[in-house]
C-alpha positions, 0 to 999 in steps of 0.5 A: 399815186394821186391823180394830178390836181393840175396838169399843164401840157405844152403850154405856149404864150406868144406875144406880137412885138413889132411884127415879131413873135416873142415866145414868153412861154414855149412848150411848158409841161408839168403837174401838181398833185393835191396838197403839193407845192411846186416852186417855179424859179428862174431869173427875171423875164424867163416867163414864170409870171406868164405861166401863172397868168396863162393857167388862169386864162388872164392871158389867152394861151397861144397853144397847149392844154391845162387840166384842173381836176380832170377838166380842161380849162377853157374860156367857158370852163374857167367861169366855174373853175375860177372859184377853185383856182385863185391867185396872190399877186406880187405887188400888195400895193397895186393889187388892192383897190385903194377906194375899198375897205378891207371888208369890201376887198375880201367880201368881193369874191363872196359877192361875185360867187354868191357864197352867203345867205345874208349880210350877217353870214357875209360879215362873219365869213370875212372876219373868219378869213381875216383871222386866218391870215392874222388880221384883227376885226378892227381892220375891216373898216380901214383902207389898204393905204393904212396898212404895211406891205406885209399886212396888205399881202395878208389882205390879198391872201384872205381875198384869194381864200374867200372862195375856198380854193384848192389851188392858188398861184402865188406870183412872187408874193413875198418879193416886195416885203422885208425879209423879216415879214417874208418869213411870217408870210411864208410860214402862213402859207405853209400853215394854210396848206396844212389846215386847208389842204391847198396846193400851190404853184409858188413863183419866185426867184429867191431860191432859199424861199422856194427851198423852204416852201416847195415839195418839188421845184421846176427851173425855167429859162427863156420860156422853157422848163429845163429841170424838175425834181423833188426839192432835196434832190434838186439841191443835192444833185442838180443836173442841168448846168443852168440849175447848178449855176443858180444854186452856186449863187446862193449866199452862204452865211458862214464865211469859211464855207463860202470861200470853199464854194465854187461860184459858177459864173455864166458867160454872156447875157440872156438872149432876147426872146425876140431872137432866140438861139437855135437848139437849146436856149441855154447853149449860148451861155453854157460851157458844155455846149456842143454842135448837137445843142445848137442843132436841136432843143433837148426835151425834158427827160426822166433821169430817174425817180422823177428827176427831169432834165433837158440837156444833151450832155447827160 
């Protein structure tokens, strides 16, 4: 078994809101192995993006530990680890500086980390990065507003690749793109993983996208991970009631098969993170909730073959 590339232990990220604590991330733990993609899914507001930003210390974590290649990620160590840990942001429209050319956007990480000997080498590396993501040399002198959404996201990916990272956090990188463009970008991520040996934390709410690209999937609800399993195992044998509900909502293109599918409708609304229910955070919407669920929060437990679930009724 390979040593994990990334190890997250009991990560917490709390924010103060009107003198109250908003527990955006509350005790999240997982690992990512070399050349592995872990999909992180859940509905909007569950804390997925906050997990990614806390790992890279774009937010200062409230608690917990993050280890990258065996070294703890701290305010001090992130300065040299940043080169090996990059992020692709959700919105290609706002994540690129409109006043910079593509050449300068992609070249900025090269400048910051002094990754070239002269201007000729810098320019050649920029052209190489552009070719990796399907951009032409003639695009180098253009500005971000001259490109489509898919092309802008490719620029953002090229920028993330500039420092030759071994780990990239992809924060819903295709959610703002047309469906046809989504497929192209997803396939490009997979090609880059194969050719460059990159590991991903792939954050998304589209379960079909996550199924396609992920080796393992972690399901998140209200700041906590409720289930982690290999992709095929999670889709074939979901254990947590929240996971089963999410999977039942995936549209099926065959009308006859869709009629046979049982849709699991969750009752009530998602509780406010400012007023979390006692015990299991999912119990207020769970048809199987018991007194134990309201008294104590279940921990992630291995149910066999690395399939982890946090539920008392199993």
